[in-house]
Phi, psi and omega in degrees: 000135183288159179298323180297316180294321178297317179297317179298318179297317178299316180294321176297315180297319178298316180295321178298311182299320183278348185067034182266088184299317182299311180296321178301313180294322179297311181296319179297319179297313180297319178298326178282355178074030183246148173270168176299322178297319177301315182294318178302318179297316180296330179271001181059042177259148181289321185228163183264003184300325179297319179298316178301315180296318179299318183289342177258006184054037187260355185228039184077230183238161177287132175305140185304316179301319179292319179300319178294327175292321178295325176304315179291313183299316183271356183055055182261149174290124185299326179297321180293316179297318177302315180300314180295314180299317180299314178296317180299312181293324178297317178297316180298317180295318179299315180297319180296315179295321179297319178297319181290320182279318189244353180083356177200170181279160181304318181301322180285329179292327183282340183286000000 
């Protein structure tokens, strides 16, 4: 196995453990040998900015229908994607609740 493939597997595993949906999608796209533009075309999108935003966790979450299409495009195990999405959404909900209850996130309260 090449060093690049081992690194991609490691990065995917890190993203899964961290619940980092954006990084997970970026690594999966790169592993599939696709550019953001390629993915936009496959999704019949005019521009690739949405893909960039999803990969940076900058626009909320990927719509579920789109995420399921990405599962097919990147040939990802659906159980793995579900696990990452669940962790990602749980983290987002926790941060949102902390802001509502305490005015800031737990990480900032501990600092």
